[in-house]
C-alpha positions, -999 to 999 in steps of 0.1 A, spaced: -301 -420 79 -271 -437 64 -237 -441 80 -213 -413 75 -188 -415 47 -153 -418 62 -130 -425 32 -128 -430 -5 -137 -467 -2 -170 -457 13 -175 -433 -16 -167 -460 -41 -191 -484 -25 -218 -457 -26 -211 -450 -62 -215 -487 -71 -247 -490 -51 -262 -459 -68 -252 -473 -102 -268 -506 -95 -300 -489 -83 -300 -468 -115 -296 -499 -137 -326 -515 -119 -347 -484 -125 -337 -483 -162 -346 -520 -166 -379 -515 -148 -388 -485 -170 -379 -505 -202 -401 -534 -190 -430 -510 -183 -426 -495 -217 -427 -530 -233 -458 -539 -214 -475 -506 -224 -466 -512 -261 -479 -548 -259 -511 -537 -243 -516 -511 -271 -510 -537 -298 -535 -561 -281 -561 -533 -279 -556 -525 -316 -560 -562 -325 -592 -563 -305 -606 -531 -321 -597 -544 -356 -612 -578 -350 -645 -564 -337 -649 -540 -366 -675 -513 -369 -701 -513 -342 -733 -493 -337 -738 -480 -302 -769 -492 -283 -796 -466 -279 -811 -464 -245 -849 -461 -244 -847 -432 -220 -824 -413 -244 -847 -419 -274 -873 -394 -263 
């Protein structure tokens, strides 16, 4: 549990701390989004470079 808030200076400090934490969360979310977009682009490049494929047929499934 955090220390009790005794005056407005404590509130100001808490506000600044919460704002800094929110900025970190926003930056992390943006970084995650960029990584997800890059992974999707990489996957699309791979799919396009491989081209059309024919799935392997298992001998047990042929029957």
